[in-house]
N, C-alpha and C positions, 0 to 999 in steps of 0.2 A: 064199307069201302076202306081199303088200306091205302095209306099214303106211302110213297116210296121214300125210303130214308137211306143215305149213304150211297156208295158206289156199287155198281154191279161188277161181277167178275170180268166181263168184257171191257168195261170202261177202264178198269185197273190194268188189264193187259195192254190196251192201246196206249195208255199213259206211260207204261214201262217201255214199250217199243220206241215211242217218241223220245223219251229220256235217254235211252241207249244210243239212238242215232245221234243225238246231240253230243253225248260224251265221246263217241267215236270221232265226230267232227272236230271237237276240241283237241283230242289226242293227235289227230293228223296235222292240225295247225301247229301244235307244239313241235312235232317232229320236223315239219317243214321249216319252222323258225330256227331250230338247231342246225339243220343242214345249211341254210342260208348264212347263218352266223359263221360256220366253219369255212364256207367258201369265201366269205368276206375276209376272214382272218388270213387265209392263204393268199388271197390277192394282195392284201396289205403287206405281207411278208415278202412276196415276190416284187412288189413295187419298191420296197425298202432296199432290196438287193440291187435292183436296176438303178435306183437313185444313187446308191453307194458307188456304183461303177461310173455313173455320170460325173460325180465329184472327183473321182480319180482321174478321169479323162480331162476334166477342166484344169486340174492341177498339173497335168503333163500335156499341154496343148501341142507341143512339138511332136511328141510320140503319137498323139491322136491323129494329127493331120498327116503324119507319115504313114498311117494305116497300121501302126503297131498294135492297136487294140482290136482289129478285126479278127474274130475267132469263131470257129464253128464249135459244135458240141464236142468234137474229138480233141480240140486244142485245150490244154490245161495250163499253159504258161509254164514258168519254171520258178522254183524257189532259189533264186540266185543270191538272196539275202542282201542285195545291194541296198535295200531300203532299211535294213536293220543297223542300228548303231552298236555293233558288237564290241568295238574297241573303245567306245566312249568318246569318239572324236566329235568335234562340233559340226563337221561337214561330212557328207557322204558322196562319194564319186560314183554316179550311175549315169549311163547314157539314157536318153529317152526310151530307147528300145528295151533296155534292161529293166527300167522302171515299169514299162508297160507289161512286160512278161511277168514281173513280180506281182503287179496289181491283178493281172488275170489269174495267177496262181492263187492269190489270197481270196479272190472272188469265187473261184471254183471250189475252194476249200469251204468257204461259208455256205455255198449252195448245197454241198454234200453233207454238211454238218447236221446232226439230229436236232441241234438247238434252233435251227431256222424254222423247223416245223413243217417244211415242205415235204410231200411224200417222196419216198425213195424213187429214184429214176428221173427226178426233175432235171431239165436241161436248160442251158443258158447259151445264147449266141449273140454275137455282135456283128452286124453287117454295115457296109458303107455304100453310099451312092457313088463314090469315087470322084466327086467334084473337087475343085481346088480348095474350097472350104467345105469339107464333106459334112453331110448329115448322116448320123449313125442311128441304126435301129437296134436297141438293146431289147432282147426277148428272153423272158423266163417262162418256161412251159412245164406243166405237170399234168398227171392223170390222177383223178380221184374218183373212186367208185365207177370206173369205166367211162368217165366223162373227161375229155381233154379240155384244159383251160390254159390261158396264156395271157401274159401282160407284156405289152410292147410300149417302149418309151423312145421317142425320137429326140435326139440331142444334137446340137451343133456347138461343140466346144470352142 
């Protein structure tokens, strides 16, 4: 009588299949983790842009309450440079509407900048409910790998 020693060929092949399936599972978890990390990074960058505009609106409450910050994706504001201290003067004379237009222009430039890290074609809008003390919805939207994503921030300056 012979005693069996070691693995048979069949046992070895089954162990190899189980190990391969496990390694594929680990690889797919890693890829999913990378994808979720990228999505979280984009959401953070979009929220940073929305928060930046919130602070600009709070600094210019008169312009915000007048509706000067309401802008669709087509509106880009204007670079009227009223916010720049070009002459070295201690004060800058801007109307609230001019300041809002300049803030929107700066915001749109930041949105379109490659440094923000948002995919090309990202859009940003600001809408208002039109109340006496309005609530604004600041939206930053983008498409990544065919999936639309968006960050909305409600603010009442």
